[in-house]
Structure formats: C-alpha cells, structure tokens
C-alpha positions as CSV (number, residue, x, y, z in Angstrom):
1,M,87.8,-86.2,-2.9
2,E,88.2,-84.1,-6.0
3,S,90.0,-80.8,-5.6
4,S,88.3,-77.6,-6.6
5,T,89.0,-76.9,-10.2
6,V,88.9,-73.5,-11.9
7,F,87.6,-73.7,-15.4
8,M,89.1,-71.4,-17.9
9,V,86.6,-71.0,-20.7
10,P,87.7,-69.4,-23.9
11,V,85.7,-66.3,-24.7
12,L,85.3,-65.1,-28.2
13,S,86.2,-61.5,-28.8
14,P,82.9,-59.6,-29.3
15,P,82.5,-57.2,-32.2
16,T,83.0,-53.6,-31.4
17,P,79.7,-51.8,-31.4
18,E,79.1,-48.6,-33.2
19,P,79.6,-45.5,-31.1
20,D,76.0,-44.4,-31.3
21,S,74.6,-47.9,-30.4
22,D,73.1,-48.5,-26.8
23,S,71.8,-51.9,-27.5
24,F,73.0,-54.8,-25.5
25,V,74.6,-57.6,-27.6
26,P,74.7,-61.0,-25.9
27,I,78.2,-62.6,-25.8
28,P,78.2,-66.3,-26.7
29,V,79.6,-68.3,-23.7
30,A,80.5,-72.0,-23.7
31,L,79.4,-73.6,-20.4
32,P,79.8,-77.2,-19.3
33,R,76.9,-79.6,-19.9
34,N,77.0,-81.0,-16.3
35,P,74.4,-79.0,-14.2
36,A,76.5,-79.2,-11.1
37,L,79.5,-77.9,-12.9
38,R,77.4,-75.1,-14.4
39,Q,76.2,-74.0,-11.0
40,Q,79.8,-74.2,-9.6
41,Y,81.0,-72.0,-12.5
42,L,78.3,-69.4,-12.0
43,A,79.0,-69.3,-8.3
44,S,82.6,-68.7,-8.9
45,L,81.8,-66.0,-11.4
46,L,79.5,-64.2,-9.0
47,H,82.0,-64.3,-6.2
48,S,84.5,-62.5,-8.4
49,L,82.2,-59.6,-9.2
50,S,82.2,-56.2,-7.6
51,P,79.1,-54.7,-5.9
52,A,78.4,-52.5,-8.9
53,E,78.6,-55.5,-11.2
54,L,76.4,-57.6,-8.9
55,L,73.8,-54.8,-9.0
56,F,73.9,-54.9,-12.8
57,V,73.4,-58.7,-12.7
58,S,70.5,-58.4,-10.3
59,T,68.6,-55.8,-12.4
60,T,69.2,-57.8,-15.5
61,I,68.0,-61.1,-14.0
62,A,64.9,-59.8,-12.2
63,P,62.8,-59.1,-15.3
64,L,63.8,-62.5,-16.7
65,L,62.3,-64.2,-13.6
66,K,58.9,-62.5,-13.7
67,R,56.0,-64.6,-14.7
68,D,52.5,-63.5,-15.6
69,F,50.9,-66.4,-13.8
70,I,47.3,-65.2,-14.6
71,S,48.1,-65.3,-18.3
72,D,50.0,-68.6,-18.1
73,L,47.4,-70.4,-16.1
74,P,44.4,-72.0,-17.8
75,T,41.4,-69.6,-17.9
76,E,39.4,-71.7,-15.4
77,L,42.2,-71.7,-12.8
78,A,42.9,-68.0,-13.3
79,L,39.3,-67.2,-12.7
80,M,39.4,-69.3,-9.5
81,V,42.4,-67.4,-8.3
82,L,40.8,-64.0,-8.9
83,A,37.6,-65.2,-7.3
84,C,39.4,-65.6,-4.0
85,I,40.1,-61.8,-3.8
86,D,37.8,-60.4,-1.1
87,E,38.8,-56.7,-1.3
88,P,37.1,-54.9,-4.2
89,R,39.9,-52.3,-4.4
90,T,42.5,-55.0,-4.9
91,L,40.4,-56.5,-7.7
92,A,40.0,-53.2,-9.4
93,R,43.8,-52.6,-9.3
94,A,44.3,-56.0,-10.8
95,G,42.2,-55.0,-13.7
96,R,44.8,-52.3,-14.5
97,V,47.8,-54.6,-14.8
98,S,47.4,-55.5,-18.4
99,R,44.7,-56.1,-21.0
100,R,44.7,-59.8,-20.3
101,W,44.1,-59.2,-16.6
102,K,41.5,-56.6,-17.4
103,D,39.6,-59.1,-19.5
104,M,39.8,-61.7,-16.8
105,V,38.7,-59.4,-14.0
106,A,35.7,-58.3,-16.1
107,D,34.2,-61.8,-15.9
108,E,30.7,-61.6,-14.5
109,A,31.1,-64.6,-12.2
110,I,33.8,-62.8,-10.2
111,W,31.6,-59.8,-9.6
112,R,28.6,-61.9,-8.8
113,G,30.7,-63.6,-6.1
114,M,31.8,-60.2,-4.9
115,C,28.2,-59.0,-4.7
116,I,27.3,-62.1,-2.6
117,R,30.3,-61.7,-0.3
118,S,29.6,-58.0,0.2
119,G,26.0,-58.6,1.1
120,F,24.7,-56.8,-2.0
121,N,21.5,-58.3,-3.4
122,S,22.6,-59.8,-6.7
123,R,19.2,-60.3,-8.2
124,E,18.8,-59.4,-11.9
125,P,17.0,-56.1,-12.5
126,R,13.2,-55.9,-12.8
127,T,12.8,-54.9,-16.4
128,A,9.2,-53.9,-15.9
129,L,10.2,-51.6,-13.1
130,N,13.1,-50.1,-15.0
131,R,10.9,-49.5,-18.0
132,H,8.3,-47.9,-15.7
133,R,10.9,-45.6,-14.3
134,V,11.9,-44.4,-17.8
135,E,8.3,-43.6,-18.6
136,S,7.8,-41.9,-15.2
137,R,9.8,-38.9,-16.1
138,D,6.6,-37.5,-17.7
139,D,5.3,-36.5,-14.3
140,E,8.5,-35.4,-12.7
141,P,7.8,-32.1,-10.9
142,L,9.5,-28.9,-12.0
143,E,11.0,-26.5,-9.5
144,E,9.4,-23.5,-11.1
145,M,6.0,-25.1,-10.7
146,E,6.2,-25.4,-6.9
147,Q,4.2,-22.3,-6.4
148,F,1.2,-24.1,-8.0
149,A,1.6,-27.2,-5.8
150,S,-1.5,-26.4,-3.7
151,F,-3.8,-26.5,-6.8
152,P,-5.0,-29.6,-8.6
153,M,-3.3,-30.0,-12.0
154,D,-6.0,-28.9,-14.4
155,P,-5.4,-29.3,-18.2
156,P,-3.9,-25.9,-18.7
157,Q,-1.4,-26.5,-15.9
158,Q,-0.6,-29.9,-17.3
159,W,0.0,-28.4,-20.7
160,L,2.3,-25.7,-19.1
161,A,4.3,-28.3,-17.1
162,A,4.7,-30.5,-20.2
163,K,6.0,-27.5,-22.2
164,K,8.5,-26.5,-19.6
165,R,9.6,-30.1,-19.1
166,K,10.1,-30.5,-22.8
167,A,12.1,-27.3,-23.0
168,K,14.4,-28.4,-20.2
169,A,15.0,-31.9,-21.6
170,P,18.4,-32.3,-23.3
171,M,18.2,-32.6,-27.1
172,V,19.8,-36.0,-27.3
173,S,18.6,-39.4,-28.5
174,P,16.6,-41.4,-25.9
175,P,18.5,-44.0,-24.0
176,P,18.3,-47.6,-25.1
177,S,15.5,-49.6,-23.5
178,P,16.6,-51.3,-20.3
179,S,14.8,-54.4,-21.4
180,H,17.4,-55.0,-24.2
181,S,20.5,-54.1,-22.2
182,P,22.2,-57.0,-20.5
183,F,22.5,-57.1,-16.7
184,S,26.1,-56.4,-15.4
185,Y,27.1,-57.6,-12.0
186,Y,30.1,-55.3,-12.2
187,L,28.0,-52.2,-12.7
188,H,25.6,-53.4,-10.0
189,F,28.5,-53.9,-7.5
190,K,29.9,-50.5,-8.5
191,Q,26.6,-48.7,-7.9
192,S,25.9,-50.6,-4.6
193,Y,29.4,-50.1,-3.2
194,S,29.4,-46.4,-4.1
195,T,26.0,-46.1,-2.4
196,M,27.3,-47.9,0.7
197,M,30.3,-45.6,1.0
198,N,28.1,-42.5,0.5
199,W,26.0,-43.7,3.5
200,R,29.2,-44.0,5.5
201,H,30.9,-40.8,4.4
202,G,28.9,-38.7,1.9
203,G,25.4,-37.9,0.7
204,T,24.0,-34.8,-0.9
205,L,21.0,-32.7,0.2
206,L,18.6,-32.6,-2.7
207,R,16.2,-30.0,-1.1
208,A,15.4,-28.6,2.3
209,H,11.8,-27.2,2.6
210,R,11.2,-24.9,5.6
211,M,7.7,-24.0,6.7
212,A,7.0,-20.7,8.3
213,P,5.3,-21.2,11.7
214,T,1.5,-21.1,11.6
215,P,0.2,-18.1,13.7
216,P,-1.3,-19.4,16.9
217,P,-5.0,-18.8,17.5
218,P,-5.9,-16.0,19.9
219,S,-7.4,-18.5,22.3
220,T,-4.0,-19.8,23.2
221,G,-2.7,-16.4,24.2
222,G,0.2,-16.6,21.7
223,A,1.4,-20.0,23.0
224,L,3.4,-22.3,20.7
225,N,1.2,-23.8,18.1
226,S,1.6,-27.6,17.6
227,I,-0.2,-27.9,14.2
228,D,3.0,-27.6,12.3
229,V,4.2,-31.0,13.6
230,I,4.9,-33.6,11.0
231,T,3.0,-36.7,12.0
232,S,3.6,-39.3,9.2
233,V,5.7,-40.0,6.2
234,A,5.7,-42.5,3.3
235,L,8.4,-43.1,0.7
236,D,9.0,-45.1,-2.5
237,H,11.3,-44.8,-5.5
238,D,9.1,-42.0,-7.0
239,W,7.6,-39.9,-4.2
240,V,8.0,-38.8,-0.6
241,V,4.6,-38.1,1.1
242,V,4.5,-36.1,4.4
243,G,1.4,-35.7,6.6
244,L,1.1,-32.7,9.0
245,A,-1.0,-31.8,12.0
246,N,-2.2,-28.7,10.1
247,S,-4.3,-30.9,7.8
248,R,-2.1,-30.7,4.8
249,I,-0.2,-33.4,2.9
250,H,3.0,-32.6,0.9
251,V,4.2,-34.8,-2.0
252,F,7.9,-34.4,-3.0
253,S,9.8,-36.1,-5.8
254,S,12.3,-38.6,-4.3
255,R,14.6,-38.1,-7.3
256,T,15.0,-34.3,-7.0
257,G,13.3,-33.3,-3.7
258,V,11.1,-30.8,-5.6
259,L,7.6,-30.2,-4.1
260,A,5.1,-31.7,-6.5
261,R,1.7,-31.4,-4.8
262,T,0.1,-30.1,-1.7
263,L,-3.0,-32.2,-1.0
264,V,-5.7,-30.0,0.6
265,G,-9.0,-31.4,1.8
266,H,-8.7,-32.7,5.4
267,D,-10.5,-30.6,8.0
268,A,-8.1,-31.5,10.8
269,G,-4.7,-33.0,11.4
270,V,-3.5,-35.9,9.4
271,W,-2.2,-38.9,11.5
272,G,-1.5,-41.5,8.8
273,V,-0.5,-41.7,5.2
274,C,0.2,-44.6,2.9
275,L,1.6,-44.4,-0.6
276,V,0.5,-46.9,-3.3
277,G,2.9,-47.3,-6.1
278,R,1.6,-47.5,-9.6
279,G,1.9,-50.7,-11.7
280,G,2.1,-54.2,-10.1
281,A,-0.6,-56.8,-10.5
282,W,-3.4,-58.1,-8.4
283,V,-2.4,-60.9,-6.0
284,G,-4.9,-63.0,-4.0
285,E,-8.6,-63.1,-3.7
286,R,-10.8,-60.7,-5.7
287,L,-13.1,-58.4,-3.7
288,P,-16.8,-59.1,-3.7
289,P,-18.9,-56.7,-6.0
290,P,-20.6,-53.8,-4.3
291,P,-24.3,-54.0,-3.4
292,G,-26.3,-54.0,-6.6
293,G,-23.2,-55.0,-8.6
294,V,-22.5,-51.4,-9.8
295,D,-19.9,-49.1,-8.3
296,N,-20.3,-45.3,-8.1
297,V,-16.8,-44.4,-9.3
298,P,-16.9,-41.4,-11.7
299,P,-15.7,-42.2,-15.2
300,M,-12.7,-39.8,-15.0
301,W,-11.2,-41.9,-12.1
302,R,-11.8,-45.4,-13.5
303,T,-8.6,-45.5,-15.4
304,P,-6.3,-44.0,-12.7
305,L,-7.8,-46.5,-10.2
306,G,-7.3,-49.5,-12.6
307,L,-11.0,-50.3,-12.9
308,D,-10.7,-50.4,-16.7
309,L,-7.9,-53.0,-16.7
310,P,-8.8,-56.2,-18.6
311,I,-9.4,-59.2,-16.3
312,D,-8.7,-62.6,-17.6
313,D,-11.1,-65.4,-16.7
314,D,-8.2,-67.3,-15.1
315,D,-7.5,-64.3,-12.9
316,L,-11.1,-63.8,-12.0
317,N,-11.5,-67.5,-10.9
318,N,-8.1,-67.7,-9.3
319,N,-8.6,-67.0,-5.6
320,T,-5.5,-68.8,-4.5
321,P,-3.8,-66.8,-1.7
322,P,-0.2,-65.9,-2.0
323,P,2.3,-68.3,-0.3
324,F,2.5,-68.1,3.4
325,P,3.2,-65.9,5.2
326,G,2.6,-63.3,2.5
327,K,4.4,-60.0,1.9
328,R,5.0,-57.9,5.0
329,S,4.3,-54.2,5.1
330,S,7.0,-51.8,4.3
331,P,8.6,-49.7,7.1
332,C,8.3,-46.8,4.6
333,S,4.5,-47.1,4.5
334,A,4.6,-47.8,0.8
335,S,2.7,-50.7,-0.8
336,D,2.7,-52.3,-4.3
337,G,-0.1,-51.4,-6.6
338,W,-2.6,-53.8,-8.2
339,G,-2.0,-52.6,-11.8
340,Q,-3.3,-49.0,-11.7
341,P,-1.4,-46.6,-13.8
342,N,-1.2,-43.8,-11.3
343,S,0.4,-43.6,-7.8
344,L,-2.2,-43.0,-5.0
345,V,-2.1,-41.6,-1.5
346,V,-4.4,-42.8,1.2
347,S,-4.7,-40.7,4.3
348,G,-6.6,-40.4,7.6
349,G,-6.7,-38.2,10.6
350,C,-8.7,-36.2,13.1
351,D,-11.6,-35.5,10.8
352,K,-12.5,-39.2,11.0
353,V,-12.6,-39.8,7.2
354,L,-10.3,-41.7,4.9
355,R,-9.3,-39.9,1.8
356,V,-7.8,-41.3,-1.5
357,W,-5.8,-39.0,-3.7
358,D,-4.4,-39.1,-7.2
359,V,-0.7,-38.1,-7.0
360,R,-0.4,-37.1,-10.7
361,S,-3.1,-34.5,-10.5
362,G,-3.3,-33.9,-6.8
363,A,-7.1,-34.2,-6.9
364,P,-9.1,-36.2,-4.3
365,I,-10.8,-39.3,-5.6
366,H,-12.7,-40.7,-2.6
367,V,-13.8,-39.4,0.8
368,L,-14.8,-42.4,2.9
369,S,-16.8,-41.9,6.2
370,G,-17.5,-44.5,8.9
371,H,-15.3,-43.9,11.9
372,T,-16.7,-41.9,14.8
373,S,-13.4,-40.6,16.1
374,T,-9.8,-39.9,15.0
375,I,-8.2,-42.3,12.6
376,R,-5.0,-43.1,14.5
377,C,-3.2,-45.7,12.3
378,L,-3.5,-46.8,8.7
379,K,-2.0,-49.6,6.5
380,M,-2.4,-50.8,2.9
381,L,-2.2,-54.4,1.7
382,H,0.3,-55.1,-1.1
383,N,-1.2,-55.7,-4.6
384,R,-4.8,-55.3,-3.4
385,P,-6.8,-52.1,-3.0
386,I,-7.5,-52.8,0.6
387,A,-6.8,-50.2,3.4
388,I,-7.2,-51.0,7.1
389,T,-7.6,-48.2,9.7
390,G,-7.6,-48.1,13.4
391,S,-9.4,-45.4,15.4
392,R,-9.9,-43.9,18.8
393,D,-13.5,-45.3,18.5
394,S,-12.0,-48.7,19.4
395,T,-12.7,-50.3,16.0
396,L,-10.8,-51.2,12.9
397,R,-12.4,-50.8,9.4
398,V,-11.5,-52.4,6.1
399,W,-11.9,-50.3,3.0
400,D,-12.0,-50.8,-0.8
401,V,-10.0,-47.8,-1.9
402,Q,-10.5,-48.7,-5.6
403,K,-14.3,-48.5,-5.6
404,G,-14.6,-46.2,-2.6
405,R,-16.6,-48.2,0.0
406,M,-16.2,-49.7,3.4
407,I,-16.1,-53.5,3.4
408,R,-16.4,-54.4,7.1
409,V,-15.9,-53.3,10.7
410,M,-13.7,-55.3,13.0
411,A,-14.7,-54.7,16.6
412,G,-13.5,-56.1,19.8
413,H,-11.1,-53.7,21.4
414,T,-12.4,-51.7,24.4
415,G,-9.9,-48.8,24.1
416,S,-8.4,-46.7,21.4
417,V,-6.6,-48.6,18.6
418,R,-3.1,-47.0,18.7
419,C,-1.0,-49.1,16.3
420,L,-1.4,-51.5,13.4
421,D,0.7,-53.7,11.2
422,V,-0.2,-56.1,8.3
423,C,1.4,-59.1,6.6
424,G,-0.3,-61.0,3.7
425,G,-4.0,-61.2,4.6
426,R,-3.7,-60.7,8.3
427,A,-3.5,-57.6,10.5
428,V,-2.3,-57.1,14.1
429,S,-3.7,-54.2,16.2
430,G,-2.5,-52.8,19.5
431,S,-4.8,-50.9,21.8
432,Y,-5.0,-48.8,24.9
433,D,-6.9,-51.7,26.4
434,A,-3.5,-53.4,26.9
435,T,-4.3,-56.2,24.3
436,C,-3.2,-57.0,20.8
437,R,-5.6,-58.7,18.4
438,V,-4.9,-60.7,15.2
439,W,-7.4,-60.3,12.5
440,D,-8.2,-62.1,9.2
441,V,-8.7,-59.2,6.8
442,D,-10.8,-61.2,4.3
443,S,-13.3,-62.5,6.8
444,G,-13.1,-59.9,9.6
445,E,-12.6,-62.7,12.2
446,C,-10.6,-62.0,15.3
447,V,-8.2,-65.0,15.3
448,F,-6.3,-64.4,18.6
449,V,-6.5,-62.0,21.5
450,L,-2.9,-61.4,22.9
451,R,-3.0,-60.6,26.6
452,G,0.0,-60.0,28.8
453,H,0.8,-56.3,28.9
454,F,-0.3,-54.3,31.9
455,H,-0.6,-50.9,30.3
456,Q,-1.4,-49.2,27.0
457,I,0.2,-50.6,23.9
458,Y,1.9,-48.1,21.6
459,S,3.7,-50.1,19.0
460,V,3.4,-53.4,17.2
461,A,5.4,-55.2,14.4
462,F,4.3,-58.3,12.5
463,D,6.2,-60.4,9.9
464,G,3.7,-63.2,9.4
465,V,5.4,-65.5,11.9
466,R,6.1,-63.4,14.9
467,I,4.4,-60.4,16.5
468,A,6.3,-57.9,18.7
469,S,4.5,-55.4,20.9
470,G,5.6,-52.7,23.2
471,G,4.0,-50.2,25.5
472,L,3.8,-48.1,28.6
473,D,4.8,-51.0,30.9
474,T,8.4,-50.7,29.4
475,T,8.4,-54.3,28.2
476,V,8.4,-55.9,24.8
477,R,6.5,-59.2,24.2
478,V,7.1,-61.5,21.3
479,W,4.2,-63.7,20.2
480,D,3.7,-66.7,17.9
481,A,1.4,-65.5,15.2
482,L,0.3,-69.1,14.4
483,S,-0.8,-70.0,17.9
484,G,-1.2,-66.8,19.8
485,H,1.2,-67.9,22.5
486,C,3.7,-65.5,24.2
487,L,7.2,-66.6,23.2
488,A,9.3,-64.2,25.2
489,L,9.2,-61.2,27.5
490,L,12.1,-58.8,26.7
491,Q,13.2,-56.2,29.2
492,G,15.8,-53.5,29.1
493,H,13.9,-50.2,28.6
494,T,13.1,-48.0,31.6
495,A,10.3,-46.0,29.9
496,L,7.6,-46.3,27.2
497,V,8.6,-48.5,24.2
498,C,7.4,-46.5,21.3
499,Q,9.4,-47.9,18.3
500,L,9.6,-51.5,16.9
501,Q,10.9,-53.1,13.8
502,L,11.3,-56.8,13.0
503,S,13.5,-58.4,10.4
504,P,11.8,-61.3,8.6
505,S,11.5,-64.4,10.7
506,S,10.8,-66.6,7.6
507,P,13.0,-67.1,4.5
508,S,12.3,-65.7,1.1
509,S,10.2,-68.7,0.1
510,P,7.9,-70.8,2.2
511,S,8.9,-74.1,3.7
512,P,7.8,-77.1,1.5
513,N,6.2,-78.6,4.6
514,S,4.3,-75.4,5.6
515,S,0.8,-74.7,4.6
516,S,0.1,-72.1,2.0
517,S,-2.5,-70.4,4.2
518,P,-2.2,-69.1,7.7
519,S,-5.6,-70.5,8.5
520,H,-4.3,-74.0,7.8
521,A,-1.1,-73.4,9.9
522,S,-2.7,-71.9,13.0
523,S,-2.6,-75.2,14.9
524,P,0.3,-75.5,17.4
525,N,0.9,-79.0,16.1
526,S,1.1,-78.0,12.5
527,P,4.6,-77.7,10.9
528,S,6.1,-74.3,11.2
529,P,7.9,-72.6,8.3
530,Q,11.6,-72.5,8.0
531,E,13.1,-69.6,9.8
532,N,15.8,-67.0,9.0
533,P,18.8,-68.2,11.1
534,S,19.4,-64.7,12.5
535,P,16.1,-62.7,12.8
536,I,16.4,-59.6,15.0
537,L,14.1,-57.1,16.7
538,V,15.1,-53.5,17.2
539,T,13.3,-51.4,19.8
540,G,13.4,-47.7,20.8
541,G,12.0,-46.1,23.9
542,S,11.3,-42.8,25.6
543,D,14.5,-43.4,27.6
544,G,16.6,-42.7,24.6
545,R,17.8,-46.3,24.3
546,V,17.8,-48.5,21.3
547,I,18.1,-52.3,21.9
548,T,18.7,-55.0,19.3
549,F,17.4,-58.4,20.3
550,S,18.1,-61.8,18.8
551,L,14.9,-63.6,18.0
552,A,16.8,-66.9,17.9
553,T,17.9,-66.7,21.6
554,Y,15.7,-63.8,22.8
555,T,18.8,-62.1,24.2
556,A,20.0,-58.5,23.8
557,L,22.7,-58.2,21.1
558,H,23.4,-54.5,21.4
559,R,22.3,-51.9,24.0
560,I,22.8,-48.4,22.5
561,A,22.5,-45.1,24.3
562,A,21.3,-43.6,21.1
563,H,19.8,-40.3,22.2
564,D,19.5,-37.9,25.2
565,S,15.7,-37.9,24.9
566,S,12.9,-40.1,23.5
567,V,13.5,-42.1,20.3
568,T,11.0,-40.7,17.9
569,S,11.8,-42.9,14.8
570,L,14.0,-45.8,13.8
571,Q,14.4,-48.0,10.7
572,F,17.0,-50.6,9.8
573,D,17.9,-52.9,6.9
574,S,20.6,-55.5,6.6
575,R,23.4,-53.0,7.0
576,W,22.3,-49.7,8.6
577,L,20.2,-48.6,11.5
578,V,19.0,-45.0,11.5
579,T,17.6,-43.5,14.7
580,A,16.1,-40.1,15.4
581,G,15.2,-38.5,18.8
582,N,13.7,-35.5,20.5
583,D,17.2,-34.3,21.1
584,G,17.3,-33.1,17.5
585,R,19.8,-35.7,16.3
586,V,19.7,-38.3,13.4
587,R,22.3,-40.9,13.9
588,L,23.6,-43.8,11.8
589,W,24.6,-47.1,13.3
590,D,26.0,-50.4,12.0
591,V,23.2,-52.9,12.5
592,G,25.6,-55.9,12.7
593,T,27.9,-54.5,15.4
594,G,25.8,-51.8,17.0
595,G,28.7,-49.3,16.4
596,Y,28.2,-45.6,15.9
597,V,28.9,-44.5,12.3
598,R,28.1,-40.8,12.1
599,E,25.5,-38.0,12.2
600,L,23.3,-37.8,9.1
601,S,22.0,-34.3,9.4
602,E,22.5,-31.0,11.2
603,G,21.2,-30.9,14.7
604,G,18.0,-29.2,15.6
605,E,15.4,-28.9,18.3
606,S,13.7,-32.2,17.6
607,V,13.2,-34.8,14.9
608,W,9.8,-36.2,14.3
609,K,10.2,-38.8,11.5
610,V,13.0,-40.4,9.5
611,C,12.4,-42.8,6.6
612,F,14.8,-44.2,4.0
613,G,14.3,-46.3,0.9
614,G,14.1,-45.7,-2.8
615,E,15.7,-47.7,-5.7
616,G,18.4,-49.2,-3.6
617,R,16.0,-50.8,-1.2
618,A,14.6,-54.3,-1.6
619,D,11.1,-53.3,-0.6
620,S,9.6,-53.1,-4.0
621,Y,9.5,-56.3,-6.0
622,S,7.7,-57.5,-9.0
623,V,4.7,-59.6,-8.2
624,D,6.2,-62.9,-9.2
625,K,9.0,-62.3,-6.7
626,A,6.8,-60.8,-4.0
627,N,7.1,-63.8,-1.7
628,R,10.5,-65.0,-2.8
629,S,12.5,-61.9,-2.0
630,R,11.6,-59.5,0.8
631,D,13.4,-56.7,2.5
632,G,16.1,-57.8,4.9
633,H,17.2,-60.6,2.7
634,G,19.0,-58.5,0.2
635,H,19.9,-54.9,-0.3
636,D,22.1,-52.7,-2.5
637,G,24.3,-51.0,0.0
638,G,21.3,-49.3,1.7
639,G,18.4,-47.2,0.4
640,D,19.5,-44.3,-1.8
641,V,17.1,-41.7,-0.4
642,I,16.4,-40.6,3.2
643,A,13.7,-38.1,4.3
644,I,14.3,-36.3,7.6
645,M,11.4,-34.4,9.2
646,C,12.6,-32.1,12.0
647,K,12.2,-28.8,13.7
648,R,15.0,-26.1,13.6
649,A,14.8,-22.5,14.7
650,G,11.1,-22.8,15.3
651,K,10.4,-24.0,11.8
652,S,9.3,-27.4,10.4
653,V,12.0,-28.6,8.1
654,M,11.6,-31.4,5.5
655,E,15.0,-32.6,4.2
656,I,15.5,-35.1,1.4
657,W,19.0,-36.5,1.0
658,S,20.3,-38.7,-1.7
659,F,23.1,-41.3,-1.6
660,R,23.0,-42.1,-5.3
661,P,26.5,-41.9,-6.7
662,Q,25.4,-39.7,-9.6
663,D,23.8,-37.2,-7.3
664,V,26.8,-37.1,-4.9
665,G,29.1,-36.7,-7.9
666,R,27.0,-33.9,-9.4
667,A,27.0,-32.0,-6.1
668,G,30.7,-32.5,-5.7
C-alpha cells in the first residue's frame, strides 16, 4: 500500500498588481496529470484552508458551475421542457430570466398548451365578428343622450348623437383591422386569465340604474305596486335588454352600461324578451312565401330586417338542415341573426301580442296578433327569423318576424304553456297540464307527449338529445328526446323546481354514425350520437337549494344550500355557477367542486334575474362553427359582463358589471 504523499508544487511568483487595480489575475499552477492525484491534491488544499478562505472558494466556484440549460439544449427539447410548466406565473417569471428565455417562452405552442390545460377555449378569433365589433361603435349610446332614450331616434337625434360621438372620439389614427393582425395565444391566455381572476376577486360596476317606484293605483289603497318587477332579460356582446311588468323594455349597452333605448308600445306587462344579434347568415330551410307571394313590410324596414340581402340560387335551393342536433338556445335569451344589419328585440306579454323592435332606432317594426291570452314564454331560433311563443291560451304559435306574419299554431296542451326551450328545429314546451310536448317547428307536428309529472310544470331545458323538466311535484325528470322515454327521476328538492339548465349532452360535432336530422334518428333502434363524457344538469328550487346532477350516472354531484329563500335565477358555464334568490343575494360558485366563491353584488330585498355573457362567452359563433363549437365546450375564463336585476330600498335596480381586464384596470 502506498503511503500518502504530499506534493510540493513550485509556484511562480505572481506579478505585483498596481495599487489601483481590483481585477483578479489567475496564477498559473502546475497540477499532476493523473485525475486521482489531482483530486487528492485539491482535497489536501481545501483541508488546509480557513473558513474565510473556504467561503471565498465557494463564492468563486458557484458561478462557474451554473449552466443555462434552456440555452444549451436544442430548441425542440427546450420547448418541451417549458411546455411541462403548468403554473402560468412560473412561466411568466421564466420569461424574465434572459432574452433567450423570453424568446423561448413567447413560443405560441407553449401558450396554446397552457390555454388547453387551463380550460380556456383556444379557438382562433372570428374575424367577421371582430370586424363587426369595430364598426358597431357607430351606434354606441352616449350618456348625455339617456334623457332621450324613450323616444325613437329620428334623423335629427341621429345627427346630434353622431356629432357628440365624433366630438368625444380621440383624435388618433384608427386601429389596424383585426383581419390582418395575427392571432396570439399568449394574448388570448392573458385576457382569459385576467377575466377569470376578476370573476374570483374583482369586477367593476359599469352602471347602476335605479327606477323610482311607480305610484300605486287608488284601487289598491296605497298597497305595494308590483308593476316595477323585472320579468325578463336578454344579453349579448352588444346589448342588455330588460323587460318589466310596467310594459316597458330598457336596452343598455353591454360595453358601457349606458341606457340606449326605452321601447314603449306594449299595453301591459312584458313577460318575455329575445335579442337577435345582427350579422350571421341563414342556416337551414327557407320559409315559404306569404299568401299571394308579396309581403307587407314597409320599404323603410326591408334593409334592417335583411329582406334586401342578395340570395344565391344555391342558398335558395339548399334546404339541408344543420347537423344534428342543431344549435341549442342560449341561456342569455340571445340568438344569432340571419344576416340582417341591425340588432332586433322580440317581446311578448300580457297584451297578447308579439312585437318586433329595431334596436338602432328604438322604433317598433311589427305588431303580431293571434294569441287570446298572455304570452308567457318566448324563444327565437338561431340563424332563422322564427319566433316561438307559448301562451296561457294553451297554444304555441310560430312566427316569421322578418315578414311579420304568423306561420302556424301548435295546439295540444290543455293548460297554460308555462315554459319553452328550443334546439335546432325542435321545441319543447311545459304546461300546467303536467305534460311536456316535443314539436317539430317546421311542420308543427307534435312528435312526443311526455307524461310523468303529477303537477304543473314550471321549467324545461332541452339540448337536442335530452330534455329536463321540473315542476310543482318537487321532482326533475330527464327524457330521451329521440324516443320520448323517461330516462331518470331525480329527487332532492322539497319544493317547486323553478330553474333548470343543461350542459350539452352531445359533442361539438355530430357522430359519424348519427343521422343528420332528428326525424331520422327518432327510432329507439337508431344509432345515438356520441355524448359529452360529463354532461350535468343544475336545478334550483323554491326551497333555496341548488343541486348539480351528473347525466352520466343520474346521481347528485353537489347539493348546495345556496339561498335562504327561493332560487329566482341560475346560470352556469364550464367554470362558474351564478345563483340569485329572493333573499336578495347573488352568489358565485365553482361549478366543478360546488364550492362557494363569493358574493357578486351588494345584498338587497330580492333578486329577480341574473344573466352573464358577452365577448368572453362561447355562445356566439360564426355560422360555419355553429354546430362544431357550442357553449359549455369552451370558454374564456367566464363571460365578461353580468346583468343583475334586483330590488333595493323599494326601488328596482339594474346593475351591469364588467370583468374585462381593461374595464377593471380603468376603474382601479
């Protein structure tokens, strides 16, 4: 065995540095060539150093051992490493390490994966919709013009509004056209993530409109008047439409909350409103011409209604229905247009007539008569000018709101038609006769009669594949829309079930084996469409409970004691569940866990309606994507606008909140 040997290495005398020099000059050292002897020499040297000298060695060696592994790795491997980061804050901090890291983190594939993992819909933007929104600033309402909201916009008022709008516009060059700007997944994620965090922690109140109580008529002896109650609401990325029991309809801007129009014309309370967005394109079968082949639409309304749009021969002869099951109705009571340049409002109520309004001018276009009692419910089909109404006269009626005529009457119920929902070319109605009926809108045929409830039905939901119904018997029934069979009886409520919403049962595109038309798929033996692996049903009752059911197992996922009184409104998307109650509270819940998040507004005496949507929602799609992407299969952190209709201190209050990052930042 060799004895330990101490090597004495001659060291050259270093040059004496200048007195003002701080630079470190390396000393040439002769080390043995044998690796083992080198390590033995270094170990002996370190053992002979003092703690202060060891600290100096450590601080000198540490920077020499650092490696920029992201820069040293091949680009493909570096991107794979960065793509494994799940926390967006970590990824953002990594982009601040160096320029090289910043360039790597800016790769679009990384942020596309982050959008998918975070549940943000990573579809590319709809350039047609973006271009439409840039042009839509021309009719953005002005705050100083609110005093004229009750009057139709005649040419002098339009000139005055345009002049004021031009004076307020900043004197800068117009922004570049969105159609030429590339889509950025990073910017999309940033917007969506900020919106989501605003839902959880922030939000800004755009406007709060308070209505003075209407004086009660003498016949009531000064009793509380109920005509100030807000009965219905509709919302899209441009407008918020509110119907009241005092026969008026208010239209607000969903971007600023400013009152744009007050639609005056109904003789009694308004019970239902629908908002038809401008643009879009006709989808499905064309309507038959009116008797005599000539419509009676005044020339001034032909362009706003889209009657002057050119029709190609291919479009005229193409009656192919949209892919099954069609596009479901929006929980915001908004529908896609058929190409008309103006947004429209369709309303009905206690005066038994259906009215069609032009939002831009606030003027009435059509007054359609036919029902013999109150219109209790109202729906519009997407991309077609077809409205369906249900009435206390026990009938449903189908209307052509473009040409202003009734198409057909759908009779069969023996009690008041209380609720209605549509999907594609089919409608489902619920009645006080304790039955639901499935209708073919284009033929007027009653396809199925759904019997099983023992008392009046107050709510229905329909996604093209399943039907959910709830009523006074405290139960919820789920039906197969293709066969009419009852699939499940869901229990858990102890009072009236008055609120229902379904997530889509089918995927964003139809099954290759499924028929393209419901009429061909109505047989129990026919192949059923592929299903969403986790569809849910959310119900709200007069007992204050909100229950989330799985439609895969028909079991309760979450039982939430949401309110101290009746649940008056609920709506959910893939991330959030918003509920409102007669206890005056609006609460936000996590739809995945059922956990409470926060209160969304100041408490009051009662809350009548809540509706959220806007640009961040996946409710509005271009026509070519109408049946490939539907709400519930993609979102952008939640809708960016919520409308809350409540009562505080004896006054009806209409609040419009924004969760857009730019609005929250401006308010802060």
